[in-house]
C-alpha positions in Angstrom: -3.8 19.9 46.1 -6.9 21.5 47.7 -9.3 24.0 46.0 -7.7 27.1 47.6 -4.2 26.3 46.8 -5.1 25.3 43.1 -7.0 28.5 42.6 -4.1 30.5 44.2 -1.3 28.8 42.4 -2.9 29.0 39.0 -4.3 32.6 39.5 -0.9 33.7 40.3 0.8 32.2 37.4 -1.8 33.6 35.0 -1.9 37.0 36.9 1.9 37.3 36.5 1.9 36.3 32.8 -0.9 38.9 32.1 0.5 41.5 34.3 4.0 41.3 32.8 2.3 41.1 29.2 0.1 44.0 30.2 3.0 46.2 31.2 5.1 45.5 28.0 2.2 45.8 25.7 1.2 49.1 27.4 4.9 50.5 26.8 4.7 49.2 23.2 1.4 50.9 22.5 2.7 54.2 24.0 5.7 54.1 21.8 3.7 53.0 18.6 1.4 56.0 19.2 4.2 58.5 19.9 6.4 57.4 17.0 3.7 56.7 14.5 1.4 59.7 15.2 -2.2 59.8 15.8 -3.0 59.0 12.0 -0.5 56.2 11.5 -1.3 54.6 14.9 -5.0 54.7 13.8 -4.0 53.0 10.5 -2.2 50.3 12.7 -5.2 49.8 14.9 -7.6 49.5 11.9 -5.1 46.9 10.3 -5.3 44.7 13.4 -9.0 45.2 14.0 -9.7 44.2 10.4 -7.7 41.1 10.6 -9.1 40.2 13.9 -12.7 40.1 12.2 -11.4 37.2 10.3 -9.2 35.4 13.0 -12.0 33.5 14.6 -12.5 31.6 11.4 -9.3 29.7 12.1 -10.4 28.6 15.6 -14.1 28.2 15.6 -14.2 27.8 19.3 -11.8 24.9 19.5 -9.5 26.6 22.0 -12.3 26.8 24.7 -13.6 23.4 23.9 -10.2 21.9 24.2 -9.9 23.4 27.8 -13.4 21.8 28.7 -12.7 18.3 27.3 -9.1 17.9 28.3 -9.8 19.1 31.8 -12.3 16.3 32.1 -10.0 13.6 30.8 -6.3 14.6 30.3 -5.4 11.2 28.6 -7.2 12.9 25.5 -4.5 15.7 25.1 -2.4 14.2 22.5 -5.2 13.2 20.4 -6.9 16.6 20.7 -3.8 18.3 19.9 -3.3 16.5 16.5 -6.8 16.6 15.3 -7.6 20.1 16.3 -4.2 21.2 14.7 -5.3 19.7 11.4 -8.7 21.3 11.4 -6.9 24.7 12.3 -4.4 24.3 9.4 -7.2 24.0 6.9 -9.3 26.8 8.5 -6.3 29.1 8.8 -5.3 28.7 5.2 -8.7 29.5 4.3 -8.9 32.6 6.4 -5.6 33.9 5.0 -7.1 33.6 1.5 -10.1 35.2 2.3 -8.5 38.1 4.0 -6.2 38.7 1.1 -9.0 38.6 -1.4 -11.3 40.9 0.6 -8.7 43.6 1.2 -7.8 43.9 -2.5 -11.4 45.0 -3.2 -11.3 47.8 -0.6 -10.3 51.4 -1.4 -7.2 51.7 0.9 -3.7 52.7 0.2 -1.0 50.0 -0.7 0.7 50.1 2.6 -2.4 49.3 4.5 -3.3 46.4 2.1 0.1 44.9 2.5 -0.1 45.4 6.3 -3.4 43.6 6.6 -2.1 40.6 4.5 0.9 40.4 6.8 -1.3 40.5 9.8 -3.4 37.9 8.4 -0.4 35.4 8.2 0.6 36.4 11.8 -3.0 35.3 13.0 -2.2 31.9 11.4 0.5 31.3 14.2 -1.4 33.1 16.9 -4.3 30.7 16.5 -1.9 27.6 16.9 -0.2 29.2 19.9 -3.7 29.8 21.5 -4.4 26.1 21.2 -1.1 25.0 22.9 -2.0 27.4 25.8 -5.5 25.9 26.2 -3.8 22.6 26.9 -1.6 24.1 29.6 -4.8 25.6 31.1 -6.7 22.3 30.8 -3.9 20.5 32.8 -4.0 23.4 35.4 -0.3 24.0 34.7 -0.6 27.7 34.1 3.1 28.3 34.8 3.8 27.0 31.4 1.3 29.5 30.0 3.2 32.2 32.2 6.5 31.3 30.4 4.9 31.3 26.9 3.2 34.8 27.4 6.2 36.3 29.1 8.4 35.1 26.1 5.9 36.3 23.6 5.7 39.9 24.9 9.4 40.1 25.5 10.1 38.9 21.9 7.6 41.4 20.3 8.9 44.2 22.5 12.6 43.7 21.6 11.7 43.2 17.8 9.5 46.2 17.5 11.1 48.9 19.6 14.5 48.9 17.3 12.2 49.2 14.2 10.4 52.3 15.7 13.7 53.9 16.8 15.0 53.4 13.4 12.3 55.4 12.0 10.6 52.7 10.0 6.9 52.6 9.5 3.8 50.5 9.4 4.9 47.6 7.2 8.2 47.0 9.1 6.3 47.1 12.5 3.9 44.3 11.5 6.6 42.2 9.9 8.5 42.2 13.2 5.4 41.2 14.8 5.1 38.2 12.4 8.6 37.2 13.0 7.9 37.3 16.8 4.9 35.1 16.4 6.6 32.5 14.4 9.1 32.3 17.1 6.7 32.0 20.0 4.6 29.4 18.1 7.7 27.0 18.1 8.8 27.8 21.6 5.3 27.1 22.9 5.1 23.9 21.0 8.3 22.8 22.2 7.3 23.5 25.7 4.0 21.7 25.3 5.8 18.5 24.1 8.6 18.4 26.6 6.6 19.1 29.6 2.9 17.9 29.1 1.9 15.8 26.2 3.3 14.4 22.9 1.1 14.5 19.9 -0.8 11.3 19.2 -0.2 10.9 15.4 -3.7 9.5 14.5 -6.2 11.4 12.4 -9.7 10.7 13.5 -12.3 12.0 11.2 -15.3 11.1 13.4 -13.6 13.1 16.1 -12.9 16.1 13.8 -16.7 16.1 12.9 -17.7 16.0 16.6 -15.2 18.7 17.6 -16.5 21.2 14.8 -20.1 20.3 15.7 -19.3 20.8 19.5 -17.2 24.1 18.9 -19.8 25.6 16.7 -21.8 27.3 19.5 -18.3 28.5 20.7 -17.5 29.8 17.3 -20.6 31.8 16.8 -20.3 33.3 20.1 -16.8 34.2 19.3 -17.7 35.6 15.8 -20.1 38.0 17.3 -17.8 39.0 20.4 -15.2 39.8 17.6 -17.7 42.0 15.6 -18.7 43.6 19.1 -14.9 44.4 20.0 -13.5 45.3 16.6 -16.5 46.8 14.3 -16.0 50.1 16.2 -12.6 50.5 14.9 -13.4 49.6 11.4 -16.4 51.8 11.1 -14.6 54.7 12.6 -11.9 54.2 9.9 -14.5 54.2 7.2 -16.4 57.2 8.5 -14.2 59.4 10.4 -10.5 58.6 9.2 -7.2 57.4 10.7 -6.6 60.1 13.1 -9.9 59.6 15.0 -9.1 55.9 15.0 -5.9 56.7 16.7 -7.5 58.9 19.5 -10.1 56.3 20.2 -7.7 53.3 20.3 -5.1 54.9 22.5 -7.8 54.9 25.2 -9.4 51.6 24.0 -5.8 49.6 24.0 -5.4 51.1 27.5 -8.6 49.9 29.0 -8.8 46.5 27.0 -5.8 45.4 29.0 -7.3 46.3 32.3 -9.5 42.9 32.7 -6.1 40.9 32.8 -6.9 40.5 36.6 -10.2 38.7 35.9 -8.9 37.0 32.9 -6.4 35.2 35.0 -8.5 34.8 38.0 -11.4 33.1 36.1 -9.0 31.4 33.6 -7.6 29.6 36.6 -11.2 28.6 37.8 -12.6 27.3 34.5 -11.2 23.8 34.6 -12.5 23.6 38.1 -15.8 24.9 37.1 -16.0 22.4 34.3 -15.5 19.7 36.8 -18.0 20.9 39.2 -20.6 21.2 36.4 -20.6 17.4 36.3 -20.1 16.8 40.0 -21.6 19.2 42.2 -23.9 22.2 41.3 -23.9 23.7 45.0 -20.0 24.0 44.8 -20.2 25.6 41.5 -22.6 28.1 42.6 -20.5 28.9 45.7 -17.4 29.4 43.5 -19.7 31.6 41.0 -20.9 33.8 43.7 -17.5 34.3 45.6 -15.9 35.1 42.2 -18.8 37.6 41.2 -18.3 39.3 44.5 -14.5 39.7 44.2 -14.7 40.9 40.7 -17.3 43.5 41.6 -14.8 44.8 44.2 -12.1 45.1 41.7 -14.2 46.5 38.8 -16.0 49.4 40.7 -12.9 51.3 41.8 -11.1 50.8 38.4 -14.1 52.4 36.7 -14.5 55.3 39.1 -10.8 56.1 39.5 -9.8 55.9 35.9 -12.7 58.2 34.9 -11.8 60.8 37.3 -8.0 60.5 36.4 -8.4 60.1 32.6 -7.0 63.5 31.7 -3.8 63.0 33.8 -3.3 59.4 32.7 -3.6 60.3 28.8 -1.3 63.2 29.0 1.2 61.3 30.9 1.3 58.3 28.7 0.7 59.8 25.2 1.2 63.6 25.3 -0.7 66.5 24.1 -1.2 65.0 20.6 -3.8 62.7 22.1 -5.7 65.1 24.3 -8.9 64.1 22.4 -8.6 60.5 24.0 -9.3 61.7 27.5 -13.1 61.6 26.7 -12.9 58.3 25.1 -10.9 56.7 28.2 -13.6 58.2 30.6 -16.2 56.3 28.8 -14.6 53.1 27.5 -12.9 52.3 31.3 -16.5 51.2 31.9 -16.2 48.5 29.1 -13.2 47.0 31.1 -15.3 47.1 34.4 -18.2 45.4 33.0 -16.0 42.9 31.0 -14.5 41.9 34.6 -17.8 41.0 35.8 -18.8 39.3 32.5 -15.8 37.0 32.5 -17.2 34.8 35.4 -20.8 34.7 33.9 -19.5 33.7 30.5 -17.2 31.0 31.9 -19.9 29.6 34.1 -22.2 29.4 31.0 -19.4 27.5 29.1 -18.7 25.2 32.0 -22.4 24.0 32.2 -22.6 23.4 28.5 -24.9 26.3 27.7 -22.9 27.6 24.7 -26.2 28.3 22.7 -27.2 30.8 25.3 -23.8 32.7 25.0 -24.1 32.5 21.3 -27.7 34.0 21.1 -27.0 36.8 23.6 -23.6 37.7 22.0 -25.4 37.7 18.5 -28.1 40.1 19.9 -25.5 42.3 21.5 -23.3 42.5 18.5 -26.3 43.5 16.3 -27.1 46.2 18.8 -23.5 47.4 18.7 -23.5 47.6 15.0 -26.9 49.5 14.9 -25.8 51.9 17.6 -22.4 52.5 16.0 -24.3 53.5 12.7 -26.5 55.7 14.6 -24.0 57.4 17.0 -20.5 57.7 15.1 -21.8 60.0 12.4 -23.1 62.4 15.1 -20.7 61.8 17.9 -17.5 60.2 16.3 -15.4 58.3 18.8 -17.5 59.3 21.8 -20.5 57.7 20.1 -18.4 54.6 19.5 -17.3 54.4 23.1 -20.9 54.9 24.5 -21.9 52.0 22.1 -19.3 49.7 23.5 -20.6 50.3 27.0 -24.1 50.0 26.4 -24.0 46.8 24.4 -21.8 45.1 26.9 -24.1 46.1 29.7 -26.9 44.6 27.7 -25.0 41.4 27.0 -24.1 40.9 30.7 -27.6 41.5 31.9 -29.1 38.9 29.4 -26.7 36.1 30.5 -26.9 36.9 34.2 -30.8 36.9 34.2 -30.5 33.5 32.4 -28.5 32.1 35.1 -30.6 33.3 37.8 -33.6 31.9 36.3 -32.2 28.6 35.6 -30.7 27.1 39.0 -27.6 29.2 39.3 -28.9 32.2 41.4 -26.7 34.5 43.5 -27.7 37.5 45.5 -26.1 40.2 43.4 -27.9 43.1 44.7 -26.5 42.4 48.3 -23.0 41.8 46.8 -22.8 45.2 44.9 -23.9 47.7 47.8 -20.7 47.8 50.0 -18.2 47.9 47.2 -20.3 50.6 45.4 -20.5 52.9 48.6 -16.6 52.3 49.2 -16.1 53.3 45.4 -18.0 56.5 45.7 -16.3 57.5 48.9 -13.0 56.8 47.2 -14.3 58.9 44.0 -15.0 62.0 46.3 -11.4 61.5 47.6 -9.9 61.6 44.3 -12.0 64.6 43.2 -10.8 66.6 46.3 -7.1 65.6 45.8 -7.2 66.7 42.1 -8.4 70.0 43.1 -5.2 70.6 45.1 -2.9 69.5 42.2 -1.3 66.5 43.8 0.5 64.1 41.6 -1.8 61.5 40.2 0.5 58.5 41.1 0.2 59.6 44.9 -3.6 60.1 44.4 -3.9 56.6 43.0 -2.0 55.2 46.1 -4.2 57.1 48.5 -7.3 56.1 46.5 -6.3 52.2 46.9 -5.7 52.7 50.6 -9.0 54.6 51.0 -11.1 52.0 49.1 -9.5 49.0 51.0 -10.0 50.7 54.2 -13.7 51.4 53.4 -14.3 47.6 52.6 -12.7 46.8 55.8 -14.9 49.2 57.8 -17.9 48.0 56.0 -17.1 44.3 56.7 -17.4 43.6 53.0 -15.9 40.1 53.5 -17.1 37.4 55.8 -14.8 35.3 58.1 -14.7 32.4 55.6 -13.7 34.8 52.8 -10.9 36.3 54.9 -9.6 32.8 55.7 -9.8 31.9 52.0 -7.8 34.9 51.0 -5.2 34.2 53.7 -4.9 30.7 52.4 -4.5 31.5 48.8 -2.0 34.2 49.4 0.1 32.0 51.7 -0.6 28.7 49.9 -1.5 27.3 53.3 -4.6 25.0 52.7 -7.6 25.4 55.1 -10.8 22.9 55.0 -12.9 25.9 55.6 -11.6 28.1 52.7 -13.3 29.0 49.5 -17.0 29.1 50.9 -16.2 25.7 52.7 -16.1 23.9 49.3 -13.3 21.6 51.0 -11.7 18.6 49.6 -9.2 18.2 46.9 -9.8 19.6 43.3 -11.6 16.3 42.6 -14.3 17.3 44.9 -13.6 14.5 47.5 
C-alpha cells in the first residue's frame, strides 16, 4: 500500500473515531452542564482535572514509546504488551494510593473527595486502554482504534444519560463512567488479542528498565503538558469557586475537542514519520511541511469563525445560565487552533528521538502557565486563565518550531501562512456582516466554509501535486506523484 493510501485509510479511521466520539462527548458535556448547573458542573470538571494531574504517573510516556518501537518492529508487540502492562500495574496502583491520600488532606466536601477517588480508579483502566490503542496505531490498523473509541463513547453515553435523567448527582455520574471504562478495557483487550497480537508471557527485567529509561523524557513532557492543561481548572476552583470553573470549562471542553481533526491526521502519520526518521530525512521534511500547511488551513478559520460566533454557540448549546462562557470561548478557541499546528511539530520531535527537547520546552511553558495563572486569575478570573492558556501554548509552539528550523528540519512557514490568513480574514468579514442582519448561525457557518474554500481556490493555495495527493487520498486511488512525490510504498521503496 502506497503512502497516500496509508495516510488516507488511517486518517479516515482515526477521524471517524474522533468525530463520532467528539459529537457524543459534546452532547454529554452539554447535558452534564444543563442538568448539574454551573456550580456542580464546575465541581465535576475540577474532579476530573485534579485526577488528570496524577494520571500521567501511571503511564510515564510508555504509550507513545510503544507506538514508535512497535512501528519499527511489529514482532515486539506481544513482548511489549506484557512488560509495559506489568509496569503500568505497579504505577497505577501507586497513583491511586497517592490520589486518595492527597485528596483527604484537602478542604473539600465529602462528595468531591469521593468523586476524586472514584475517578482515580477510572484512570487505572483508562491507562491500560490507551496502551492497547497504541498497539493498533503502531500496526497502522486504525480501524480497530475506531471500533474501540466508538464503543467507549457510546457506552459512556448510554450509562451517564439515564443517571442524569433520573436526577442523580456527581457521585453517580462518575460511578457510571467507571463502569464504562471497565467494560471498554475488557473489550479493547479482547479486540487486540483476537485481531493483532497475543501477549508474550515473559517478564524481561532488563527490557522494563530500558522502557522506563526511554520513556522518561516522554513522561516528563507529559507531566508538564498535564500541568499546562489542568492547573487552570484546579487553580480557578481554589481561587474563584465552582461556578467560575463551570463557566470556564463549558468553553474549554468545547474547544479542546476541536483538534480531533489534527489528532487523527497526525496520529495516522506518526508511524510513518518514525520510519522515515531512520530511512529518509528528506521524505520526513516533505511530510512535515505538507502537514504543517494543511493544519494551518484548518486552524485559522476555526479560530476566526468561533471567536465571531461564540455568543450564538454558547447560548445554543448551554443556555443563558452560561452566558459568562462566551468570553472564555472567544479566547480559548485559539488554544485549539494553536494545538492543531503544534501537533505536527511535537510528533516530528518524537519521531526523530528528540524527546528531551520537548521535555525542556514543555517544562518552561508549564512554569510560564502556572506563573501567569497566579498573576492573572486573581485579577481577571476565568478570562485571565484563558489568556494564560493561549500565551503559554504559543510560547511552547514557538520554541519547538525554532528548534526544528535550526536543526535540519526547516520549512517555509511564512509562505505557508499568508494565503490561509488572507482567506480567513475575508471569511471573518463575511461572518461579521451576516451576524449584523441576524441570519441563523448554522447558515452562517455553511456560508463561511464555502467562502473560505473558494478563497483558497482563487488564491491557488494548493499546488498541482497537493491537489493530486488530496484526490488520491479521498478516492483511495494511488498516484506515484502524490504526497509531495514521496512515492513508493510505506517502507520507502
